[in-house]
N, C-alpha and C positions, 0 to 999 in steps of 0.2 A: 503493499500498499505506498502511495505517496507520504511525503511527511507531511505538505500542507493538508492532504485529504485527513490524515490521522488526527492534526491539531484540529483540524474542524469536527471531527468526530467527539473527541474529546472535551472540548468548548460546548458543542451543543448538547451533550449528555448532561452539563452543569446547570442548562437553561428552563424555567418550567415549562417552555411552549412543546419541549421534548420529553417530558415527563412521563408519558403515555409510553412513548416509544422506548425509552431505557426500561420502565416496567416490564411492557411486552418480552424484549430481550431476556430479561432476567427470568421471567418466566418459563420460555422457552429453554432456558440453559438447565432452570430446576427439574424442569419436567424430561430435559434429556440425561439427568443424570438418575432416572427411574428406569431408562432402558435396562433390559435384565439378558437380553441376546448375547449370547458369547459367540465370537467370531470364531472360525474354524477351517480347517482345510477342507476340500471339495465341495464348497457350496454350489447351490445351482439353481440359480432364480428364472423365474417364468413371469410372462407378461404380465404386468400389472392390470391391463383391461379385462381381464380375465374374473378380476376380483369386484363383482358385481352381481347382484341379484338379476338372473334373467327374467325375474316377472316383471318388476318396477322399475329397474334400471337402477337401483339405489348403489351406491358403493357400500360394499360389505366393512362391518368394523371388528376389532379384537382388542385381545386386552394381553400385555405382555407376561401375563401368569398363565392364560389359556391359549397357547403359540398355535393350535390345530383347530381352534373352534371359531368360525366363522359364521358372524350373525348379520342379519338383515336389518338396519334400523327401522325399515318403512312395513315390512310384514310380519320380521319376526323371527323369520325362518333361518335355522341354523345350516349352515354349508360345509361338509368334512371332504377331505380325499385331495384328490387331484381335478383342476389344476389349482384351485385354493391354496392349498397348503404352500406350492413352490411360488405362486403369484404373492404368498405373505411373505416368503422368503425374501423377494425382490422389496417389497416395501418394506421390511426390517432395514435392510441397508442401506435404502433411500433415506429411513428416519435417521439413523446413526450417520450419514453424509451430514444430514442437516444440525443433527448434533453437534458435530464436530464444527460446522461452520459459525454457529450460533454460540457456542462457550468459547471457542476461540475470539470470536469479535468481542465478547463481554470483556475477556482477559486483556483486551488493547485498552478499556476502560475501567477496569478493576482488577487490576494483578489478582491474583489468587491461586496458591501452588497446588490444590485439589483440583482446579479445572484445568491446570495447564496439564498436570498428571494424567487426567481422565483422556483430554484430546491427544498425548503423547502417546497412551495405551493404545488407542484405536487404531492411530498413523503406524506404531508399530506392529500391530496384529496384522493388519492387509499387509504391512511390507513382509511379515514372516510367510503367509500365504498366498499372497496373490499369484504366486506361479504355480498353486494347485489347482486353479478354477481353470476347467476346460472348456474351450468353445465350444458355444452350442447356440439355438436357437434358430427357429423356421419361420419366423412371423412375415409376412408378405411386406413388400416395399423396404423392408429393414437387413440392414447388417447383421452377424450374430455379436452375440456377446461375450463375456467371460465370467464374471459374477452372476451378470444380468444374462436375459434372452434377446437383447438386441445393443447395436453398438450405441445408440442414442442412450439409453439408460445410463453404460458405462459411462459415457460422456459428462451427463447431468451428474453423476453419484462423484466421479474425479474433480471436476470444480469444485463442489463444496469442501471435498477432501485437501484439495491444492490451496483452496482460499484459507482454511484452516491451518496448513501448514506454514503460510505464509505470515500469518499472524503469531505462532508462537515459535518461528525457527531460533530467534536467539536464547530461548530457554532448553534447547536441544542440545545435548554434548555432542561432539564432533560426529562420535562412531555412532550416534541414535540419526543424524542427518544423512549422514552417508547409508545407511539402512535404508530409510525410508525414500529416500533419493533413488538407489540402485534396485531396492525392493520393491516399488509401488510405483512412484512416479514416472520413471524412465521407460518400465516394461509397460507400463499402460501407455503412454504416448504412443510409443514404438505399435502396441494394437491397433490404437486409434489409427495411426496411420496406414497401417497395413488394410484397416477397413474402410477408410474413407470412402462415402459414397460418392460416386462419378456421375453427379445431377445437381441442378439447382434443387434447394429442396432445405425448409427450415430444418430437419436433422443435420443436412451437411453442415449448416451453419454453427450449429451447436457442437459438433464434432471437431470442425476447424477452430472453433473458437477456444475448447477445452485442451488442442495441440499445443496453440500459440501459447495460452496461458501457461501450460506446464514449461513449455520452451523457455520461458521469460524466468519462470522460480528458479530452473535448473543453470539458466543462464548459457542456453544453446541455442546458438544463433539458426542451427541449422534446423532443429526442432521448429523454430518459431518460422521458419521459412515453409516449414512443411505443411503449418496449417494457414498461414497467410497466402501464400502464393502458388503460380499456376493456375488451370482449369481446374475449376471447382475448387478451388482455396476459399478462405474468407474475402480476400478482396474482389477475386471472381464471384461470388456469392450476392456482395455488396452490389456490384457493378451491375450485372443480371438478371438477379433476383429482384431487385425493387425500382418499381415502376418510377416514371417522371414526377409524378405527385405524391410517392412516398409510401406507397400500398406496397407491402410486401405482395408477391405475385400469388401466392394461395388464395387470396380473396376475400378475406374477413380480418377482424380485428383482434380474435381471439390467435389465430397463426400470425397475425403480424407481430404481437408483443412475445407469443413462444418465439418467432425466430432474433426477434430484439431484446429479448431478455440475455440469451447467449452473447449477443455482440457487444451489450452494455457491460456484462460480466468482463470480458476480454479487455473493455475500453478500461475498466477502473485498475484492472492489474496492469495495462501498458501505460497508465497515467503518469504524466512525469517524465517518461522514459522516452528514447527515439523512434519507438513503434507507436507514440500517444495516436489515437485515434479521434479525438472530439471534433478537431478541425474538418473532418469529410462530411460533407454537404446532406450526404444521403442521412446521416443519424438524425440532422435535424427536420428533414422531410418525413422521417419516418414519427418524430413526434407530432408533425403538424395535421398528417393527414387524419388520425381519429377524431382531432377538432370537428371536423366537420361531419364524421359518421354519426354522432350521439344524437339519440331520439329525444322528445321531448320530458321522458321519464328518466332519463341520465344512462339510460340502457343503451346496448351496442346492438347493431343489428345481427340477428343469427344466421349470417349466410355459411353456404357451404358448411364443412365439418366446423363449427362454430358450436360452442355449447352454451347452455344455459347461463343467465345470472351473472355475466359480466357487464360490467357500468364503470361508469368514470372513475368511481370509487376502487375499482379491481387494479386499476392502473396508476394510484396517486403517486407509489412509491417511484415510478420511473420518471412521472412529471417533477418531483422534488429534484432529480437531474435535472432536468430539461430546464427549468428554471436557474438554476444553479450555474449550470454551462452557457447556458444563450441569454436569460436574464428576460423573456418576453413575456409582458404582461399577460399574453392569453393565458401562458401557463398558471400565474397567478391566479386568476380567475377558474380555472379548471380546480385546483385546488383548494382555493376559499370555497367552492361550490359543493366540492365532494365531501370536506371538512364540515360543511354547516358553519361556517364562521361568519362573525357580524358581515363582512363582506362580499357573503356568498349572492350568486344570480339566484334572484327570487323566483325567476320566470320558471325556473325548474322546480316545481311546485309537489313533483312527488319523488324525486330524487333521493336515494338510500343512502344516507351518508356514512361517513365511516370514520374511525379514529386516527389520528396522525401518530401511528405506532411502529411505522416500518423501521427497516434498519437504515434505509436508504434517508429517510427525513435524518435520523442523527449523523450520516456521513455528509449529505448535499444541502441539509437542510436551510432556508433562509427565513429571515422575516416576510409575513402574509401580507401585511398591510400594503395596500395597493399604493403607487405612486400619486402625488396629489393629481385630482385631473383624470386620471386614467381608469379608475373602475368602472365607468358607465362606457367608456367609448372602446374599450377593449374586451366587449363583454364574450363569454363563451356561447350563450344563448343567441347574439348574433351570428356567432360563428357558426352555429350548427341546424340553428331554426332559420335556414333560409334556403331559396331555390338554387341550386348550380348542379352543373354537371363538372365531373371527373373524368375527361375520355379515356388518359389511359389506365384507369383503373376499372373502367368501364363502370361506373356509375352515377347515377343522375337522380337528385333527390327534389321533389317538388314540397313546400311548403305554405302554409296559407295561416293569416291571423286566427282562423280557429282552432290551430292546433293540429291540422292534419300532416301528416309528412307521409310520402309515397315516394318508395325507392324502386328505381330499374335498374336490373340487371342487365348490362350490355357489355360484361367484362370479358375480359381474354379466358382463355381456359385456362383454368388453375391447377392443372396436374391432381395428383392422387387425392387432394383432399376436395375437388371438385364436386357438384351436383347435376351435373350436365343440366343445367336451367336456362340457359342464355333468354333472355327477354322475361325473368320472371320477374314478379309484380308483388311487392309488398304494402301492406299500409297501415297506420295506427293514428289514431285522433288523441293527444293527450300521452295519458298511460294506460290508454285501451288497444289491445291489437286487434284488429279488425281482419285481415287475411294477411300472414304473414309468412316469410319464410322460417319453417321452425328448427331449421340449423340439424343438430343429430346429438345423441345421446352417446354413451361410453362405445366402443368398438368392439366389446364383448358381449354386447347384448343384440339379439337377431335382429331388433328393427331396426339397427343401424345399415348395415347391410341389406335386410330386407325390405326397407320401406323407405327411410330418409334420404338413400344416396342415390335414389333415382329421380329422373324427371316428371314422372307423375306424381309424386309428393309435394311438387312444387305449383305455383301459378303462374304456368305458361302453357305452352302447345305442345304435346306429343303425339309423335305420327306413329300411327298402328300401335298407339299404348307403348312403344319401345324408347327406351335412352336416346338422348341426342349424342352424335357423335363429337368427338373435339371439336371445336370451332369458333373462332373470336367474333363476338358482338360488334357491331358497328353505332357510334353515334352520330344522328345525322343532322338533328337543330335541337335548339332550345329558345322558345319564344316567352316572354314577359309579357303581360300586357295588364291594365288597368283591373281587368277583373279577374285575373288568375295567370297560371303558366300550363305551357304543354310543352312536350316534347316528344321527338321521332326517333326509334331506335329500329336495327334491324339485325338479321343474323340471315347465313346461307350457306347452304352445302352444294355448290356451286365446284368447290375445289374442297382438299383434305388437310391443307396448312392452316399451320397457328401458329403465334407468336414464339409461344416457348417448346415448340415441336424439337428441336434439336438440342434442347437445355435439361430436360427430365426424361423420367424411363416410365413408358407405359405397360407393365407387361401384361400378355395377351390375357391372362386368367383374372384380371382386374378390370378389361377392358367391356362391360357388359353392353356396349351401345350396338344400334343397328345400323350399320352404313348404308348397306342399300335401301332399308326404308326412308333415308333423309336424303338420298342421291336426287339433287337437283332441287331442292324444298327452299323456299324463300319464306320469311316471315317479315313483316313490320307492324309495326305496335308503337300506336298515339296513345298518350296518354295526357290527359286535360284535368288539372286542379282547379278550382272554382270555389266559391264561397261555401258550401256545404256538400259537394259531390265529386265525385270522381269518375269523368269520362274514360272508357277503356275501348281503345279500337284496333282491332288483331286483325291482319291480312295476310293469307296465307296461299302461296304458288305452289302446286305441283308441278312433276313433268308427265307422271302416272298416277292412274288411278290410286287413291289413298284413303285409310280413315283416318278422320282427324280427333284428337280427345284436348280442348280446352277446359283446363279443370283450374276452379276458384276453390281453397280452402278455408273454410272461415272458422275464425275461434268464438264459435257461437252456436247456437242451437237454431234450428229450420222449424218455423211456425208453420205448420202447415193452415192454407187456407181450407175453409170449409168447399168452396165453389172447386177446388182443385181435385182431379183423381189421381192417386199415385196408388199403385200395385207393387207386391214384392216381387225381385228378380233372380235370378241366377246367372242371368249374362254376364259372361267373362267382361270385366272393365279392366284394358290394359295387361301387359306383361306379367306383371307380379303375382306371385301368389296370391289368392283372394282371400285368405286369411285377415290381409290387412284391409278388406274391405266389409265392414261388418253393416247389417240391416240395408241392404240394397236395393232400392225402390225405381222404380222407373214413374216416371210424369206420362199419363195418359191421355190428361184433358185439362184444359184450365188455361190462366192467363200465365205467360211466361216471366211473371216477376213473384219474387221471394223474400220473405222477411225473415229477418234472423235475430233472436234475443242476442245481446251480446253482453258482456260482463256486467255492463252499463248502458242503457241506451237500446236502442236498434238500429237495425242497418238494412234497409232497404236493396235488393239487386233487380235490376230491369235490364231484360236479354233482348237483344236480337240477331238473326242470323240471317245470310244471304241463300242460303240452302235451309233445307228443311232437315233438321237437327234434332235429335233424339236428346232426352234430359233425363239424366240418373242422380240421385243423392245416395250419399254413403256417410258412415261414421269410420273416420280413419285414423291412425295415431298421432296424438298432438304429442308435443314434449314437454314434460314425461311421458313415456307410453302407455302408461297406466292411465291417460286421461285420452277423451277425443276429439277431433275437430268435424265440422259438417263439410262434407267435400261436392259439391255441385259440378258434375260432369256435362259438359255439352259435346256429344257425339256426332259426327257427319263423314260421309261419302263425298268426296271430292275428285274429281277430274282434270280441274284447270286449278283455279280460285274459289276463296270462299271468304267471305268479311264475316266476323264477329263483335258486334257492338255491347256493350254494357253500360250501364249506367250503376254507381254505388252510392247511397245517399245516406248518411248516417247521422242520428239525431240523439245526441245524445241525455236527453229529458225525456225522452219516451221509451216507457217500460210496455213491453208485449204484452205482460202477465195482468197488468193494470188498466189498458185503455187501450183503444184500436188504432190501430195505423192508418193515418191517410192514405189514401190511393194516390199512385203516382203512375204515371204510362208514359213507354219509349214508342215513338213514332221515326220511321226511318223511310224515307222517300228517295228513292235512286232517281239521278238527274242526267243519268246516262255517262258515258266515259268516263266509269270510275269517279263520280262525283256525287255526294249524298249530301242531303238534308237532315240534320239529326236533330228531332224536337223532343224535350221533357216535358211532359205534362203533369203539373203538380197543383194541388189546391190553392197553393198562394200565388199562382201565377204558371208562366211557361218561358221558355226561353230556348232558342235554338242554335246548333252548329253547322256552318256548313265546309265541308272536307271536300278537298279535291287529293284523290290519290293519283293521276294519270302520269305525274312527273317523279324523277327518283325523287325530289325532297316535296312533302305534300305540301298543301296551302288550306288553313286553318282560319276560319273567321266565325266569330260571334255577332 
């Protein structure tokens, strides 16, 4: 650790505003001292994604004194045997790594001989036995591990140990330091070098960061360069994996920070050396991108393989770094809002506030009082809640003063963690999800590969009910008007290239898409966000007859209209296992408008199609997968072109259970030559949109 950073750590530990951070570090060190696991030879860890309940997706729990009893906190069921025991072995060693890091860091603030001895004993034990661990692991898309089942977990673990070693090495005898270097750090670095991934990937960032960090500790320039330089080295990951607007290519804030945290760990280790990284512009761009993604609740969108529960508070520890290194007031606004201070942005009324208790707050934390006059001028809300398009990352956000945010995904293909859902659409109003991308659950849960990871679980078009092949979306245009804003995006399969094609690995067994079904297909989507509604226009062109499915998955319950006639059906919907679609119903007769009871308020869906479309409803997995969403599927056979139009009207004050919902109607008149007049008829009045799709870039007027 750089001496200036060490001085900041110790100085902050004495300040009252960092009392909670110091208290948490002490607590983590105390809890670490209760670990009773004995490090031994020939350990064999398994993938930690197996350590989940298959029924409700909850991570299992354990007690140190009952090591082979794995219980689900949600349903209460106990799991025993494999793969749970070996997955728990990996978790145990991961926690020991965290313990080493936290105990060692506390010793830098409060030197303590017992704590130092505990860290030393762990490091010496691993140095004794690391050579006995045998290479193993068969997890798709992952290299093997020695102690763990994948190279990734080996790198996670050694970074914690390396930082712990760095913190206490002045307390080691020369022979102890030499043993840890030769028995643990050097052989682990060599193992990671041997199994570096030959692709641009978040795993590669972590592995190369670990290699370079160990090289710094060992003072070995050869190892440092093995981590930093060459094709797929850390510098190459930064150059080719981070888009121009700062988003990591895998397409969501979750994996963005997963890659970023490893890069930041290395930057901390390299601080003050000739290998210092803070001046690299990509690091600042990575801090800036998530500011635009935040939703009105402070949550982050769950795109691709993102997990639930990530919000601005999840990432405060990293923005402590950003504020210290770069000093931008917008980072101070995020921290104040996430911490709920007197200077918080009050427009985030539902944000989940967190404590200022991270170790990075101790290492990097600064005064959070805004500079005079800058509190309101650099608001996080103004940055996050505005209409803007980021074509490089392929995300457009439409926002209005009623609290709506609609996100259109026209991104580049994101590799292993992509969900094959180009032109996917999500919308929230304030803190209420309306129809959103569900993200995913733990990878060991059947619903991940069975449902969440496929085109059919998203609000977009599926051809023949199959997955979209890799392809990049296109941003066409964005227009802001006094009455609202609209965006046009597109994707086609007229060729098979994509931006990341030569930078990532796509094994055939993990490539479930149907190339033939999508050959020659072109999709255009226009989304209009006005005062109280979202208009969705989807045009699909095919070269041969195809069956098209336009799916919308609502975070609410369909309220059946008494005038509509629905019947149960066993018709196959999509190519996935039909167990994911429950209570399948087909609309036999009735208006093609539907009402949904949301968490609060009601949502009206008005639909129209240029061809004769069959309409189905089903209950499909929500996230977590023990809940349901309501899915509405519009299915149509097409030989050339079809146009879908739907209007979505949300009223936060009307509850379907207590009052009737006023009728509304969608009328579409075809004016010829791909021109349409769209009218929305509502009790309080009507409005119309004129749309011309005859050009490469559409024209729209209201």
